[in-house]
Backbone bond lengths (Angstrom), bond angles and torsions (degrees), N, CA, C in turn:
res aa  C-N    CA-C-N  psi(-1)  N-CA   C-N-CA  omega(-1)  CA-C   N-CA-C  phi
1 X - - - 1.476 - - 1.526 109.73 -
2 X 1.361 116.20 130.24 1.462 120.52 -179.79 1.519 110.62 -70.04
3 X 1.304 113.69 149.60 1.459 119.72 173.89 1.517 108.83 -66.79
4 X 1.334 118.43 134.37 1.472 120.50 178.72 1.513 112.66 -54.68
5 X 1.333 116.53 -34.79 1.464 118.38 179.77 1.508 111.07 -63.11
6 X 1.358 117.01 -41.86 1.460 120.10 179.89 1.517 110.83 -64.59
7 X 1.318 117.87 -39.27 1.471 121.45 178.59 1.517 110.50 -61.64
8 X 1.331 115.82 -43.51 1.461 119.64 -177.68 1.513 111.06 -67.21
9 X 1.359 114.90 -40.20 1.462 116.93 179.76 1.533 110.23 -63.69
10 X 1.314 117.03 -37.06 1.462 120.94 178.79 1.522 111.37 -63.52
11 X 1.330 116.71 -30.15 1.460 121.43 178.74 1.521 112.24 -87.85
12 X 1.318 117.45 -3.63 1.455 120.34 -178.94 1.512 113.04 76.74
13 X 1.341 117.76 25.26 1.454 121.14 -176.86 1.515 111.37 -102.25
14 X 1.328 115.22 145.44 1.463 120.40 170.72 1.533 108.50 -73.34
15 X 1.299 116.17 145.46 1.469 119.52 178.69 1.514 109.85 -135.86
16 X 1.312 114.21 161.76 1.451 118.31 164.76 1.529 108.67 -145.18
17 X 1.275 114.61 155.69 1.456 122.22 -178.23 1.509 108.86 -101.62
18 X 1.329 115.53 127.03 1.455 120.13 177.28 1.522 108.02 -118.04
19 X 1.321 116.81 120.24 1.464 121.41 177.28 1.518 107.63 -92.22
20 X 1.310 115.85 119.87 1.455 119.94 -176.93 1.523 110.01 -99.26
21 X 1.286 114.89 164.97 1.459 120.75 -179.69 1.504 110.04 -109.94
22 X 1.325 116.05 37.23 1.460 118.99 -178.16 1.520 109.16 -93.05
23 X 1.219 118.95 46.06 1.457 121.41 -179.89 1.515 109.98 118.26
24 X 1.297 115.49 157.48 1.454 121.21 -176.56 1.515 110.76 -63.31
25 X 1.290 114.92 131.61 1.456 120.10 173.87 1.508 115.19 74.19
26 X 1.322 117.47 -0.92 1.468 117.55 -177.59 1.522 109.96 -79.02
27 X 1.340 116.95 141.05 1.457 123.31 -177.54 1.524 108.74 -128.16
28 X 1.337 116.00 133.58 1.468 119.76 175.75 1.520 109.84 -113.46
29 X 1.337 116.15 149.26 1.461 121.68 -179.65 1.528 108.93 -117.45
30 X 1.315 116.53 138.10 1.461 120.39 176.95 1.526 108.92 -131.08
31 X 1.313 115.81 137.11 1.459 120.89 179.04 1.523 110.12 -101.48
32 X 1.330 116.31 133.59 1.461 119.64 168.98 1.517 108.22 -77.80
33 X 1.379 116.27 164.33 1.456 117.97 173.05 1.514 105.49 -73.97
34 X 1.333 117.21 100.11 1.436 120.44 -159.57 1.497 118.06 -113.58
35 X 1.337 120.85 6.74 1.470 118.03 179.62 1.509 110.26 -67.11
36 X 1.320 116.15 136.45 1.450 121.09 177.23 1.519 109.44 -121.68
37 X 1.345 117.04 141.86 1.460 120.80 -175.76 1.513 112.77 -74.76
38 X 1.339 116.57 -21.77 1.454 118.65 -175.24 1.512 113.14 80.58
39 X 1.340 117.39 8.30 1.461 121.59 179.37 1.522 108.51 -109.08
40 X 1.306 116.10 130.89 1.460 121.37 175.44 1.526 108.06 -91.97
41 X 1.330 115.79 111.51 1.457 120.71 -178.05 1.525 110.32 -94.71
42 X 1.318 117.59 144.38 1.465 118.89 172.22 1.524 109.87 -68.56
43 X 1.322 116.18 151.46 1.458 120.26 177.40 1.526 109.15 -69.79
44 X 1.346 118.23 125.88 1.472 119.65 179.65 1.517 111.53 -57.15
45 X 1.334 115.38 138.41 1.459 121.80 179.14 1.522 110.04 -65.54
46 X 1.306 116.25 143.41 1.458 121.14 176.42 1.525 108.88 -79.90
47 X 1.318 116.80 124.50 1.466 122.53 177.35 1.527 107.77 -125.42
48 X 1.308 116.13 122.63 1.460 120.65 179.19 1.523 109.44 -80.20
49 X 1.337 117.98 124.39 1.465 120.20 179.05 1.523 111.48 -65.98
50 X 1.335 115.33 164.28 1.453 120.36 174.82 1.514 111.33 -65.31
51 X 1.314 116.30 160.12 1.468 121.13 -176.41 1.525 112.84 -72.01
52 X 1.337 117.01 -19.79 1.466 120.80 -178.28 1.520 108.11 -143.33
53 X 1.337 117.64 160.36 1.465 119.51 177.06 1.525 111.12 -54.73
54 X 1.334 115.56 129.59 1.452 120.20 179.81 1.508 114.45 88.53
55 X 1.331 117.86 -10.89 1.462 120.72 178.67 1.522 109.44 -75.33
56 X 1.336 117.96 148.09 1.466 120.19 -176.81 1.516 112.46 -67.43
57 X 1.340 118.07 135.19 1.454 120.50 172.77 1.526 110.34 -71.12
58 X 1.333 115.17 172.67 1.459 120.30 -170.95 1.524 113.14 -62.67
59 X 1.332 118.50 -29.41 1.464 120.12 -175.74 1.526 112.96 -97.48
60 X 1.326 117.89 11.17 1.462 120.93 -178.30 1.530 110.50 -79.96
61 X 1.331 115.06 149.89 1.459 121.76 168.17 1.525 106.42 -92.80
62 X 1.320 117.11 114.89 1.462 121.03 -178.57 1.524 108.41 -82.32
63 X 1.332 116.00 118.14 1.458 121.61 -177.24 1.524 112.73 -95.30
64 X 1.340 116.46 -25.35 1.461 120.18 174.61 1.519 108.72 -157.65
65 X 1.339 115.88 118.11 1.465 121.07 -178.82 1.520 112.12 -110.83
66 X 1.337 116.87 11.38 1.451 120.37 178.40 1.510 114.33 99.31
67 X 1.338 116.76 -5.18 1.461 118.60 -176.80 1.523 113.50 -102.82
68 X 1.350 117.52 -42.90 1.463 119.92 -178.49 1.523 109.58 -159.82
69 X 1.317 115.52 168.62 1.461 122.74 178.27 1.523 110.42 -112.84
70 X 1.334 116.20 39.62 1.455 120.89 -178.77 1.521 112.92 -65.59
71 X 1.324 117.62 -19.50 1.465 121.12 179.88 1.527 112.54 -80.57
72 X 1.345 116.48 1.18 1.468 120.74 -172.26 1.528 111.45 -123.86
73 X 1.320 115.87 138.21 1.455 120.93 165.87 1.527 108.17 -76.55
74 X 1.318 116.34 129.23 1.463 121.08 -176.80 1.504 113.43 89.49
75 X 1.335 116.86 -2.23 1.458 119.91 -177.58 1.511 114.06 -63.06
76 X 1.348 116.23 -23.81 1.459 118.96 179.31 1.522 112.85 -70.50
77 X 1.346 116.76 -11.14 1.464 120.96 177.80 1.522 112.01 -83.97
78 X 1.321 117.03 -21.54 1.459 120.61 -178.74 1.528 110.17 -86.71
79 X 1.311 115.65 163.33 1.457 122.30 -178.82 1.528 108.77 -101.08
80 X 1.337 116.58 126.55 1.463 121.41 177.46 1.520 108.86 -112.72
81 X 1.334 116.06 120.67 1.462 120.95 178.76 1.519 109.43 -157.09
82 X 1.310 116.58 148.43 1.473 121.74 174.94 1.528 112.51 52.45
83 X 1.328 117.09 41.26 1.477 126.76 178.94 1.524 114.05 62.63
84 X 1.320 118.19 17.31 1.465 119.39 171.34 1.520 109.79 -131.72
85 X 1.346 115.29 164.49 1.452 122.55 178.25 1.522 108.67 -115.10
86 X 1.322 116.53 141.57 1.466 122.31 179.97 1.521 108.50 -111.09
87 X 1.344 116.81 125.01 1.459 120.33 178.92 1.528 109.51 -62.52
88 X 1.336 115.13 135.51 1.459 118.72 -173.55 1.530 109.62 -161.45
89 X 1.303 116.28 129.11 1.452 120.78 168.30 1.506 116.75 82.42
90 X 1.317 118.16 -45.74 1.458 121.53 -174.52 1.515 109.76 -159.55
91 X 1.319 116.69 161.97 1.453 120.54 170.23 1.519 109.84 -75.45
92 X 1.322 116.73 160.76 1.457 121.12 -179.23 1.525 110.23 -126.06
93 X 1.335 116.17 150.55 1.459 123.03 -178.47 1.522 109.54 -125.84
94 X 1.335 116.29 141.69 1.463 119.05 175.81 1.525 109.67 -66.01
95 X 1.330 115.88 142.59 1.458 120.11 176.07 1.524 111.23 -69.73
96 X 1.327 115.73 -28.86 1.459 121.23 177.70 1.525 109.61 -93.15
97 X 1.331 116.44 149.89 1.461 121.69 179.43 1.520 110.64 -103.11
98 X 1.337 116.07 152.44 1.456 121.99 -176.16 1.531 109.95 -140.10
99 X 1.319 115.37 155.15 1.458 122.12 172.99 1.521 109.12 -113.25
100 X 1.323 116.71 -122.98 1.462 120.15 176.24 1.527 108.66 -62.14
101 X 1.336 116.02 135.56 1.461 117.98 -170.13 1.525 111.96 -158.80
102 X 1.333 113.82 165.02 1.463 123.77 166.47 1.522 106.49 -111.32
103 X 1.320 116.80 123.67 1.468 121.58 -176.88 1.517 109.71 -119.30
104 X 1.320 115.74 132.91 1.462 121.72 172.64 1.516 108.14 -120.91
105 X 1.326 115.59 130.13 1.463 119.50 172.09 1.520 108.93 -147.81
106 X 1.329 114.71 155.21 1.456 121.54 178.19 1.522 108.18 -123.83
107 X 1.319 116.26 138.12 1.460 121.12 -175.71 1.520 110.44 -140.93
108 X 1.320 114.73 159.20 1.468 120.85 175.35 1.531 107.60 -142.55
109 X 1.326 116.33 124.12 1.460 120.12 174.93 1.534 108.24 -77.93
110 X 1.333 118.56 159.29 1.473 120.07 -175.36 1.523 113.18 -57.37
111 X 1.332 114.74 137.49 1.472 120.02 179.09 1.528 111.02 -66.18
112 X 1.326 116.90 -37.68 1.456 120.78 177.74 1.521 108.94 -80.45
113 X 1.326 115.89 120.40 1.462 120.44 -176.20 1.523 109.58 -79.42
114 X 1.320 115.17 120.59 1.457 121.73 174.64 1.520 108.06 -134.67
115 X 1.323 115.95 134.45 1.452 119.78 -178.97 1.513 112.49 81.46
116 X 1.319 115.24 -174.43 1.463 121.67 -179.91 1.522 108.31 -153.41
117 X 1.330 114.56 168.74 1.459 119.49 178.88 1.513 111.81 55.57
118 X 1.325 116.52 -130.95 1.458 121.80 -177.39 1.533 112.57 -72.62
119 X 1.307 117.77 -8.06 1.450 121.21 -179.97 1.508 114.08 -91.68
120 X 1.319 117.68 11.58 1.462 121.35 -174.35 1.522 111.32 -121.12
121 X 1.332 116.15 105.42 1.463 121.29 177.35 1.511 113.43 63.11
122 X 1.328 117.05 42.75 1.466 121.34 -173.29 1.519 111.75 -90.21
123 X 1.317 116.30 132.79 1.455 124.63 170.49 1.523 106.18 -158.87
124 X 1.301 117.29 -164.67 1.459 119.82 177.96 1.506 110.84 -175.59
125 X 1.334 115.79 148.63 1.459 122.61 173.30 1.521 107.31 -104.97
126 X 1.339 115.78 114.68 1.467 121.82 -177.19 1.526 108.88 -101.24
127 X 1.321 116.46 103.87 1.451 121.89 176.45 1.522 108.37 -67.84
128 X 1.324 116.09 130.08 1.464 123.28 -174.41 1.532 111.54 56.40
129 X 1.336 116.30 20.09 1.451 120.10 179.50 1.509 114.42 71.93
130 X 1.358 117.82 8.36 1.462 121.17 -171.10 1.525 114.81 -132.30
131 X 1.335 117.29 -26.93 1.455 120.90 -170.23 1.522 108.07 -116.87
132 X 1.338 116.64 107.38 1.466 120.57 -168.16 1.523 113.61 -93.71
133 X 1.326 115.00 126.88 1.460 122.02 162.54 1.526 105.30 -95.90
134 X 1.324 116.14 114.41 1.456 121.78 -171.64 1.537 111.99 -68.20
135 X 1.318 114.93 139.44 1.462 122.68 169.22 1.521 106.76 -115.12
136 X 1.333 116.77 126.68 1.468 121.53 -175.82 1.523 108.04 -160.09
137 X 1.310 115.90 151.69 1.457 119.93 169.76 1.529 107.47 -79.41
138 X 1.327 115.25 97.13 1.468 120.61 -179.33 1.518 111.58 -106.18
139 X 1.336 117.15 21.79 1.462 121.09 175.74 1.522 107.45 -84.88
140 X 1.336 115.89 108.09 1.468 122.38 -178.92 1.531 110.47 52.15
141 X 1.328 114.74 46.71 1.459 121.77 -179.77 1.524 108.25 -138.85
142 X 1.310 117.10 107.93 1.456 121.47 -175.78 1.526 111.02 -81.05
143 X 1.331 114.50 139.02 1.454 122.49 172.36 1.520 106.32 -159.31
144 X 1.320 118.68 -179.52 1.461 119.50 177.53 1.527 108.17 -65.42
145 X 1.349 115.90 136.82 1.464 120.06 -166.52 1.523 112.69 -67.70
146 X 1.340 118.35 -27.38 1.462 118.71 177.53 1.526 111.50 -86.49
147 X 1.355 115.24 16.07 1.451 120.77 172.39 1.513 111.84 -127.55
148 X 1.344 117.14 3.64 1.464 119.22 -179.43 1.525 109.98 -80.75
149 X 1.313 116.19 173.71 1.458 121.32 -177.30 1.531 110.70 -55.68
150 X 1.331 115.73 137.10 1.464 124.93 179.09 1.515 113.40 74.68
151 X 1.326 118.03 6.60 1.454 119.11 170.94 1.520 109.65 -76.32
152 X 1.333 116.30 155.25 1.451 121.08 161.49 1.519 103.84 -85.18
153 X 1.300 116.88 110.90 1.463 122.21 -160.40 1.525 112.61 -51.47
154 X 1.325 114.40 120.93 1.465 124.55 179.27 1.527 112.87 54.83
155 X 1.353 114.94 27.78 1.460 120.92 176.88 1.519 111.56 -127.11
156 X 1.349 116.80 -50.48 1.461 120.21 -176.00 1.521 110.37 -150.63
157 X 1.345 117.82 123.00 1.472 120.08 174.58 1.527 110.48 -66.65
158 X 1.342 117.60 160.56 1.459 119.21 173.38 1.524 110.61 -69.53
159 X 1.319 116.48 156.84 1.465 120.31 177.79 1.521 111.28 -64.08
160 X 1.331 116.69 -35.62 1.461 122.22 177.84 1.525 107.97 -144.36
161 X 1.318 116.42 163.44 1.458 122.12 172.51 1.526 107.45 -92.50
162 X 1.329 116.27 107.14 1.468 121.46 -175.28 1.523 111.93 -107.37
163 X 1.332 117.52 22.93 1.466 120.81 -173.75 1.525 112.86 -74.39
164 X 1.318 114.64 141.88 1.455 121.54 169.71 1.532 108.97 -87.01
165 X 1.342 115.94 174.05 1.460 121.23 -178.97 1.531 110.57 -65.48
166 X 1.324 118.03 155.25 1.461 120.94 176.22 1.524 111.33 -53.00
167 X 1.323 115.38 137.36 1.459 121.25 -179.81 1.511 114.25 92.24
168 X 1.343 117.83 -19.45 1.469 121.17 -179.20 1.525 110.25 -80.86
169 X 1.328 116.77 146.03 1.458 120.77 177.53 1.525 110.31 -75.05
170 X 1.333 114.73 138.81 1.456 122.34 -179.03 1.525 108.55 -130.93
171 X 1.328 115.80 157.91 1.462 120.45 -178.90 1.524 111.04 -120.81
172 X 1.310 114.50 144.16 1.455 123.24 165.82 1.525 107.72 -116.72
173 X 1.323 116.48 130.25 1.455 122.93 166.63 1.514 106.46 -121.27
174 X 1.317 115.68 115.43 1.458 122.55 -168.91 1.522 109.50 -121.56
175 X 1.325 115.99 132.30 1.463 122.05 171.72 1.520 107.25 -113.27
176 X 1.317 116.37 122.36 1.463 121.76 -173.73 1.519 110.37 -122.70
177 X 1.329 116.31 125.05 1.464 122.70 171.98 1.524 107.51 -101.66
178 X 1.309 116.34 113.56 1.458 120.83 -176.40 1.527 111.27 -68.67
179 X 1.333 117.08 151.40 1.464 119.62 177.32 1.523 110.68 -71.35
180 X 1.328 115.59 160.86 1.466 121.92 177.21 1.519 108.19 -122.14
181 X 1.322 115.53 132.87 1.454 121.07 -178.70 1.526 109.83 -118.67
182 X 1.328 115.05 147.97 1.462 122.40 165.55 1.513 106.32 -120.18
183 X 1.304 115.63 104.75 1.455 118.94 -171.52 1.513 110.04 65.55
184 X 1.310 116.87 -126.99 1.470 121.10 178.77 1.519 112.67 -91.83
185 X 1.327 117.42 -0.39 1.462 122.01 -174.33 1.523 110.80 -98.33
186 X 1.342 117.04 132.67 1.456 120.30 174.23 1.525 108.08 -83.72
187 X 1.337 116.45 122.30 1.464 120.85 -178.59 1.525 111.10 -103.99
188 X 1.326 116.99 -16.73 1.469 121.45 172.12 1.511 107.75 -144.51
189 X 1.345 117.38 120.20 1.464 119.04 179.91 1.519 111.54 -71.24
190 X 1.312 115.46 166.37 1.463 120.80 174.84 1.522 109.79 -79.94
191 X 1.331 115.56 153.05 1.458 122.30 175.96 1.521 108.24 -133.38
192 X 1.329 116.13 149.25 1.454 119.53 178.57 1.525 110.55 -141.20
193 X 1.320 114.96 137.78 1.462 123.17 173.88 1.526 106.93 -120.43
194 X 1.334 115.96 133.05 1.460 119.88 -175.42 1.525 109.75 -131.62
195 X 1.332 115.93 131.96 1.458 122.68 167.59 1.523 107.37 -110.71
196 X 1.335 116.28 126.05 1.462 121.15 174.10 1.521 108.07 -110.47
197 X 1.322 116.25 121.34 1.465 121.36 -178.64 1.530 111.52 53.61
198 X 1.344 115.26 37.10 1.460 121.14 177.93 1.515 114.82 82.23
199 X 1.339 117.95 2.09 1.467 122.41 -176.63 1.522 109.13 -109.17
200 X 1.327 117.32 131.59 1.454 121.14 178.88 1.530 110.12 -67.59
201 X 1.331 116.08 120.67 1.463 120.42 -178.49 1.533 112.99 -120.37
202 X 1.324 117.46 -21.01 1.466 122.64 170.89 1.520 107.21 -134.01
203 X 1.340 116.31 123.17 1.456 121.24 -172.97 1.524 110.18 -111.06
204 X 1.332 116.07 90.69 1.470 121.87 179.32 1.536 109.74 48.48
205 X 1.313 114.69 52.09 1.461 121.59 -177.35 1.522 110.40 -75.15
206 X 1.330 116.45 128.48 1.459 120.37 175.94 1.523 109.77 -75.97
207 X 1.318 116.18 129.79 1.453 120.65 177.32 1.524 109.83 -88.67
208 X 1.307 115.87 139.53 1.459 121.64 -177.98 1.518 111.46 -91.34
209 X 1.319 115.78 0.90 1.457 121.58 -179.70 1.504 110.27 138.35
210 X 1.319 115.77 -169.13 1.447 120.91 176.27 1.514 110.51 -60.08
211 X 1.341 116.71 151.48 1.468 121.40 -175.92 1.528 109.31 -103.38
212 X 1.315 115.32 132.14 1.466 122.25 -175.70 1.519 109.50 -136.15
213 X 1.329 116.89 151.39 1.459 119.39 178.77 1.522 111.79 -85.34
214 X 1.334 118.16 -20.64 1.458 120.73 -171.05 1.524 114.16 -119.91
215 X 1.344 117.69 8.48 1.462 120.38 177.66 1.525 108.99 -157.19
216 X 1.345 117.24 162.06 1.468 119.43 -178.66 1.520 111.22 -65.22
217 X 1.345 116.80 155.04 1.460 118.88 175.69 1.520 110.44 -63.31
218 X 1.318 116.32 142.79 1.458 120.70 176.47 1.519 109.08 -158.73
219 X 1.335 114.15 156.62 1.455 120.34 179.94 1.518 110.69 -94.17
220 X 1.305 115.05 138.47 1.455 124.05 165.56 1.523 106.25 -123.54
221 X 1.324 117.13 128.21 1.454 120.25 -178.00 1.528 110.63 -55.02
222 X 1.326 115.98 139.24 1.460 119.86 -178.92 1.518 109.88 -149.96
223 X 1.318 115.54 176.98 1.459 121.93 -177.80 1.528 111.05 -64.20
224 X 1.335 115.74 161.71 1.465 121.31 179.96 1.517 111.98 -70.67
225 X 1.317 118.14 -21.62 1.462 122.90 -178.79 1.524 108.20 -136.68
226 X 1.329 115.75 133.84 1.460 121.97 179.55 1.527 108.59 -144.52
227 X 1.338 118.57 160.71 1.463 120.96 -179.43 1.534 112.84 -68.25
228 X 1.328 114.52 152.82 1.459 123.05 168.81 1.524 108.44 -80.87
229 X 1.326 117.66 140.36 1.468 122.10 -179.53 1.526 109.15 -120.09
230 X 1.331 116.35 134.17 1.462 122.08 168.81 1.520 107.64 -110.59
231 X 1.313 115.27 128.28 1.464 121.95 -171.43 1.530 112.35 -86.22
232 X 1.329 114.92 142.80 1.463 120.90 164.40 1.520 106.60 -107.23
233 X 1.342 116.55 121.06 1.463 121.80 -175.93 1.530 110.13 -121.10
234 X 1.339 116.45 26.78 1.452 120.39 177.52 1.509 115.02 91.61
235 X 1.347 117.63 -5.92 1.460 121.49 -179.15 1.526 110.57 -111.56
236 X 1.339 118.28 140.23 1.471 121.60 -178.40 1.532 111.98 -79.94
237 X 1.324 116.27 69.63 1.466 121.52 177.65 1.529 108.27 -76.44
238 X 1.330 116.52 137.24 1.455 121.81 -179.67 1.530 110.18 -97.35
239 X 1.339 115.48 149.15 1.463 122.37 179.23 1.522 109.48 -135.08
240 X 1.324 115.47 150.01 1.457 121.13 173.33 1.533 108.99 -155.19
241 X 1.337 115.72 165.10 1.471 123.10 171.42 1.530 111.80 47.70
242 X 1.322 116.08 66.58 1.458 121.37 179.94 1.524 108.79 -107.41
243 X 1.321 116.58 123.20 1.461 120.61 175.45 1.519 110.16 -145.54
244 X 1.327 114.93 161.12 1.462 120.40 -174.35 1.525 109.06 -142.91
245 X 1.318 116.01 144.86 1.462 122.99 175.77 1.516 108.75 -125.77
246 X 1.311 115.79 130.27 1.455 118.29 173.42 1.527 109.48 -74.07
247 X 1.333 116.14 147.74 1.465 121.35 -179.15 1.532 107.89 -109.17
248 X 1.332 118.28 99.82 1.464 119.38 177.91 1.522 109.85 -77.02
249 X 1.314 117.79 149.88 1.474 119.75 176.61 1.522 110.36 -70.40
250 X 1.320 116.74 145.20 1.466 122.11 173.60 1.524 106.87 -95.80
251 X 1.325 116.49 109.92 1.472 121.98 -174.34 1.508 109.37 -115.93
252 X 1.331 116.85 125.17 1.449 122.07 177.47 1.522 111.01 -107.54
253 X 1.328 114.64 164.40 1.476 120.32 -179.52 1.519 108.29 -113.93
254 X 1.321 117.01 127.51 1.464 120.35 177.26 1.521 110.11 -77.07
């Protein structure tokens, strides 16, 4: 009969020997949960969370903290007051470029209802300047469903309509996996997950390419990192507490 230890080692399992007192000379064996992947993982970096829900963690790049829009090209065109920014005149782009990321932003569509459909509280967050998560006043406001708030514009409607009333502050928490290209060919599409006001509205949605209002989505090869764009669509949408975290790959060694 083989020694239990030898059997376990042959299976790649961790073992330990437990000597029991259930009679003279009796020996009991116990196995730990011992499967090992054979991959050496780096120790995850310590990141201190924000002091309050929605506050930026320690490794976040703060894009707007309520004081100024210095992190943005075109930010001088927007109005900053009362710790929020009001979209005005033009869209704005981050001076820094990003790839795969976690994005947090808070927005409020105008309290006074003017217009309807796409003309009501319209803006958008364009990841890498190309892939739009729609911002719209979709509270009791009908429009095409793949253009309503939290849609991937003209690609995928949200799972649910999670909009608050006009004028109320709302949150987006977005996880974006950037596409990968080899030359002009896309070898891995982009994916996006979106929580609106804490509710899952896009669940690892595959993007079919850049989002456009006048043509089908399609990919054009681009750099690994590009600026984030916030759209001005003629409506004074307010923004506050915008921060972003890059998502580095976790790579282990076999």
